[in-house]
N, C-alpha and C positions, 0 to 999 in steps of 0.2 A: 630667424630674426636677424640674420646677418645683414640684410639690406634695410632693416627697420620697417618692413611692410607687414601688415597684419593679414593672416590667412585664417579664415574661420575654421577650416578643417583641423588646423593644428592647435587652435586656442579655445574652441567651443565643443560642447558635447556632440556625440554622433547624431543626436536627434535635435540639433539646434534649429532646424527649419520648423519643427513642431513647437518649440518653446518660444517664450516671449522674454526679451532681454531689455534691460534699462541701462543707459549709460550716458557718457558725455563725449563729445568731440569738439575740436576747435577748427573753425574755418577762418576765412579772412576777416570776418566781423567779430569773432570771439567765441567763447565757449557756448555750446548748445546742447541741451538735453535731447537724447534720441531714444526711440523705441524701435526695437528690431522685432518684426513679426513676419513669419513666412519667408525669412531670409532677406527681407527688404528693410533698409534703414529709413526711418521716418524722423524728420526734424520736428521736434515738439515745442520749439521755443515760443511759438505764438499761441499754443495751448496753455503752457505754463513756462515761465522763463527759467526755472531751475528744476533739478531733479527732486529737490525737497518739496517744491510746490506740486509737481506731478504726483508724488507719493501721497501727499496730504489730501489732494483732490481726487485721488484714484483715477487720474486722467490717463488711463491706459488704452484708449481707443485709437489705434493707429490710423484709422480713416480720417481722424481730425488733424493729423499732422501732414507735413509736406514730404512726399517720398523723394529720397535722394538717389535711390538705386539699390542694386544688390550689394550685400555687405562686402563681397570680395571684388567689386567692380568700381567702387567709388574712390579708390586711392587712399584708403585708410592706412596710417602708419605712425611712426614716432619721429621721423626725420623732418627737416625743414622743407624737403622737396615734396612731402606728402600734401595733396590737396586738403585732406582732413587729418588732423592730428588726434590720436587717441589719448584721452585723458582718464584720470581716475573716475570711476562711475558715480561718485558722490560729490556734492558741493557744500551745502550749508549744514549738513548733518554733523553733530558732535561725533567724535571718534573715540569710542570706549572699548576697553578690553578686559576680559576676565582672565585671571591668572590662576595657576595651580589647580587646574580642573581635571588633570589626569594623574594617576598614581605615579607613573614613571617620572613625569616632569616634576612632580612634587618632591620626590626623592632627590632629583638633581638640584632643585633649588636649595634643599637642606644641605646638600654637599657643598654647593657654592658658599653658603653661609659659614659652615663649619670649617671650610678650607680658607676662609677669609679672602676669596677671590683668587687664590693661588692654584693654578691648574696643576702644578706638580704635586700638591698635597691631596688632590681629589681622590685618587685611587684608594688610599688608605682609609679615608673617611667613608667612601662608598662601601668598602668591604665591611666596616664596622656596623654601618647603618643597616645594610642588608642582612647581616647576621642577627640583628635584633628584630627587624620587622619581617623579613622574608617576603613572601607574596601576599601577606595579609592586608596590606593597605588598600589594594584594589577592591576588596570585597566590603570595605567599611562604608556605611552610608553616612554622609556628612550630618553632624548634629545628633546622631543616634547614641544610645547607651553604650554600644560597642565602641564608638568613636571616643567617648569619654574614658572608657576603660583603657584603650590603647594610649590615650594621652597620658594617663596616670603612670603607665608602665614606662613610657619614653621619658617622662620627667624624672622618674626614679633612676633611669640609666643615664641621665644627663644628655639625652639626644632630642629633647623636645625643641621645636622651632616655630617661629612665627609663620613659616610657610606651611607647616602642618596644621596650624590653627585655621588657616583659610582653606586647606585641602579637606579636612574632615570636621571642622567646627561648624557652627550654625550659620556663620556669615561668609558669603563669597567675597573674593577679592575682585573688585571692579574699579579700574582706574582709567584716567584719560590718557590715551596713547599719543594723540597728535592734534595740533590746532586745526580748526576749520579751514578747508581749502589747501592744506599743506600736503595731502597724500599724493603719491605718485601712482601712475597706472602701468598697464602692461607695456613692457619694452623699455621703461625708464631705468635710470641708474638708481640703485638703492644704496644708502650710505651707512657706514659704521664709523664711529669716532676714530680719528687718526691716532689717538693715544690709547686705544683699546687693544689688548693682546690676547683676549680670550672672549670670543663672541660666536654667535651662530644665528641662522635664520630660524624663525618659528612659523612653520606652515599651518595656517588655520582656516577654518570656515568662518565667514563673516556674515552676520545677519543684518539686513536692512529693516529698520522699524520706523513707524510713523510717530507722531507726537504722543499718541496714546500708548505706545509701547507694543503695538501690534506688528508682528513680523509680516513683511510683504514679499521678501525674497532673500536669496543668498548669493554670495560671491566668495572669492578667495582672497586671502591676505597674507602678508609677511610681516609679523610683529617682531622685527629684528631685536635681538637681545644681546646686551653686553654683560657677559657672565662675570668678568672681573670687577666691574663697577658695582653691580648689584650684590655680588658676593662679599665685597668689603663692607657694605652697609645697605640695608633695605631703604634707608633714607636717601640713597643715591638712585632710587628707581627712576626719577625724572630724568636724570642725566643718562641712565642706562637705556631708557626707552624713547625719549623725545629729543631727536636731533634732526638736523636737516636731511631730508630724503630717507628717513628711517622707517617709513611706513608705506608699504605698497598694497594696493587694492585693485582687483580686476579679474579678467578684462571687463566683464559686464556683470550686472546683477541679474540672475535668473529669477523671474517673478514666479511666485507660487500660483499654481492653478491645478486643474484636475490631474494633470500629468506630472506635476512636480510639487511635492508637499514637504512639510517639516519632517515627516517620516523619512524622506529621502536624505535629509540632513543628518538625522539620527543614525542612519546606516551608511553614511558616506565613508569611503576609504580615501584618505588624503595622502597622495604620494609626493615625495620630495626627491629631486635629483640636483646634485651640486657637481658642476664640471669646472675644474680649474684650468687655467691656461698652461699649468705645469703638467697636465695629464692626470691630475688627481680627479677621482670620481667617488661620490658618496651617495648612497640611496637610503631612504627611510620612508616610514609610513605611519599614519595615525588612523586608527579605527575609531570613528566617532561613537560606536556602541560601547566603548570603554570609558566614556566621559563620566565623571562622578556626579555632575549636576546636569539635569536636562536643560536643553537650550531655552525652553519656556521659563524654567525656574531662574535661569541667569538673566533673562529679560526682566522678570519681576524684581530681582535684586537690583538691577540697574535703575528701575523706575520707582523703587520703594519710597524714597523721600526726595525725589528730584523730578524736574520737568525738563523736557526737551522740545520746545515749540517748533523747531525745524526738523524734528526727528533725530535719529542717531543710527550709527552702525555699531555692532558689538562683535568683537573678536571672541570666539568661543574657547580659546586655549588650544594647546598642542600636546600631543603625546611624544613628540620628537624632541630628544635631548641627546645629541651625538656624543659618544664617548670614544669613538674610534680615533686613534692617534693619527695626526697628519704629518708632523715633522718629528718633534721630540717625544720619545717614548714616555708614556705616563702623563702627557700634557693634553691629550684629547684633541678635539677638533677646534680650529678657529679659521675664520675667513681670510682669504687673500684677495687683494684688488684684482679684478678681472674674473672672479668666480661667476659662473652663470647659474642662477638659481631658478629651477622650474618647480612649481607647485600645481598639482593637478588633482581633480576629482571627477570621475566619469560623468556625473549628471550636472556638473557646474561649469567646468572648463579648465583652462590652464593659464596660470599667471607666470610670466617669465621676466626676470630682471637681471641686470649685471651689477656686481658689487663694486663700489668705489668707496672713498672716504666721504664723510659728511662735509668736509672742507672742499673737496674737489668736485662734488656733485653740483649741478646747476642750483644756484641759490633760489630759495622760495621768495618770489617777489610779487605774486599776484594774490592780493588779499581780498577781504570782504568789500572794502571801499572800492577797490579796482573793479570788482565784479558789479557792484551797484552802478558805478559810473558807466561801465560798458553797457549794461542792460538798459539804463536810462537813455543813453545815446542811440540805442537801437529801437527805442520806443516800446520796450517790452515790459515795462513795469506797471503800465496802466492795466489793471485787471478788468475783465468784462463785467458790466453791471448786471 
């Protein structure tokens, strides 16, 4: 990524020529939905002007689009010199996220809360909590009698938490991560608040769904988390999660078909690599088969009493919660500006971003009104009769 150019072999699965991928690129005229099939990029703007509309209409016939050329030959990248700039693969969809869906991350959220966002106090809280729970949390089915019994024990020991409520209780945590059109794509700078001193990436599988809540494909995402802010108070979740450039998605959405299904998501191994400019290196992994709530169950929770007429994407949560010290002993991991974050899953692809602060990241300036004016000016809003 040093030169900002996109290479399919480094960012997509080995079988990417057999798969079908949905995404967005920006040329001279503006953002355009694209469909990649057989390794060829097809401009789908005249079929449907947005990714949301393509999904809703199931307009995945690449022969109806305009072929732009082979993926590695059209000059796709993230810099200003690229003929086509790679964007986040979604547009009008709401960006939702499920939290505390893995036992390990659930414990880390409790630790943040009990430590009041103080990284130096985390080790003591972690030891106490693990002494009470041990490895039992992973086997607990949310909403079950066993979950209720564990809750009673933890309340008695003074270690119950609102995070455990959503980890093993009947109701999943589903929140809005980022405004429509604010997500960044492969190669972009991802931001953490400049006043955060304890934070980390959250590598996740992201499901793309239509307005009926039906999953149509999967991609990767980074649900950046500020552990100090959320640890001080869960009411600071919005400040911890939703900041400029704090949500990355990409590179493309792999569409479900006979060769790639939700079962591939259920068995996905999500790998994380963090490389600092100071020589620091950290690896981690999330095994999706350890998730406490099935992806389809999380989709139902998202749709239970809400509607999303333009569809939505849903972050499924992460197993990754780094405890390895970076600088100060006992203070765990936190990002530094310049960190290169790579999130990969063999059947989905690889998302790569570089860390900066939300203040220093390029400001979000292209909103829904801008998109509508752009599409109208290109004559793309008149739908076929």
